[in-house]
Residue, then its C-alpha position, 0 to 999 in steps of 0.5 A: m961352403p960359400h965363397i963369401s959370407l952368406p946367411p946360412e939359414f937361407p939356401g941357394i938363391r935365397s941367400l944371395f937375395v939376402y946378401c944383396p937385396e938390391s939385385a934380389g927385387p929385379l931377379n925375383d921379378l924377372v923369374q915371377t914374369i918368365l915362368h909363373d905369369p899367365s899373361f907372359s906366354t902361351l906356354t903353360p907355367g908347367e911347361r916353362e918350369l920344365i924348360a928352367t929345371y932342364t937348363s939347370a940340370l944341364n948346368t948341374c946346378k943342384y938347388c935350381t934343378s931341385t927347386h924348379g923340378a919340384i915346382a914343375k911337378y905341382q904345376l903338372g899336377g904332381n907328375g914327378d915322373l914326368v919332371k924326371a923323365v924330361v931331366l933325364n932325356p926329354a926326346k923320350a919324355e912323354i911331352s909334346e913333339k912341340l916341347k921336345a923341340l923347344l927343349a932341344i933349343a934350350a940345350k943349345v942356348q945352355v951351351d951357347g947361344k950361337n948354336v941355335k940354328a935355323e933348323d931348329i927354329a924350323l922344327a920347333k915351328e913345324k911342331g907347333a911352336t910360335d915365334k913367341e914361344i921360341h923367344d920365351t924358351v930362349l930367354i928362360a934358358a938363357a936366364f937360367c944360365m945366369y941364376n945357375r951360375y949365380v947360385d953355383g958361383l958363389g958356392t951357395v948352400q944346397p941342401d940334400d933334403e928333398a922335403l925342403y924342395r918339395e915344400r918351396g915347390r908347392r908354394v910357388a906353384r900355387d902362389g908364385y915367386v914374389i909372394v913366396s920370397e917375401e913371406y919367406l924373407a920376412s919370417h926369417a928376418k933378423 
């Protein structure tokens, strides 16, 4: 049950975007940039979604883990098993050694950014990560700690219906965050 009066027909962060449209635009623009825009990073959108999903799973944010996991699945050619493997244990998942090293950095950021050590950066670089990819990983992990705490801190509705997450994942993977959010909010406006 939400801690404040949120529109019940909107799950997760979407209810917060309706509640406070002044912050919705910048927050939605940020997620569009760091996860979806191809010019932002040399990490693929699927890899970036995996970082968001893994960070959200570590934070036990059901809504963000489910939503971004579904988006990652579509960004990765429908490979939901890979997304599940990363959430369970990225060190054993069938992903690149570079992505494993980046996810290890994301896990440290999730606890406390000061946990990231020079050795973590050196390992990521040894595995092929660029300075920009390390930057992007830290930014995504830090941003998702904020998004997760925003969603969970206000007790938003987080449905169990996997079909809801699948549909949102398919649309966002195809169209991006800004377009999907604008269409969704417009179609549900009172």
